[in-house]
Steps between C-alpha positions, in 0.01 A plus 500: 500500500749480786866577439785446743784754455822579681554845653835624374733679743524817290130530409396814691139505358469128577621559859240772539220281375619212715502721810157644419359144487677401825377807687137419404512122531363337814763268648797681349768629730789751494719205398306455175605842374721530187781664694596173651625390161768771508592411863532129429706565184733771627548416869482118490593432130199265449348461158135606525190366328219741577204345318174673419172371359331733257151473353410751231804707582407526870705342781285237679771333707865517606763256627840640599778237500875489547755234401706435812829303473644391829783261586301385802151486349562447126324668218134604527241731357336653800230753577679798640800395709562726803136614498229409749222461238497400138332266257219535244255784520231474237149610417378146431591136509586489124760772535646344820526157336666640192760691700569187712529289179743744350711499813511122492599500137 
């Protein structure tokens, strides 16, 4: 069974597990690391929605997102503003689709 969960800003063990996944995942970048959640929240005051897909208690995909509100561009949920790379990183199509669907929801 696949579960989509949100990484909470103060969840140190969750951040460590997230980063372990990112460091081992092909296609993941420095910008997928959990530390960006703190940067986006504290420096830019954006709400963050760092989503992870878990199967049997193991992370199988991540999608870091931030809610950006701008007078010029409006309100949008975006994959890592101010970063060069972002988006879904997942072990399989099911996890990628589930993360994308949760972001759309």
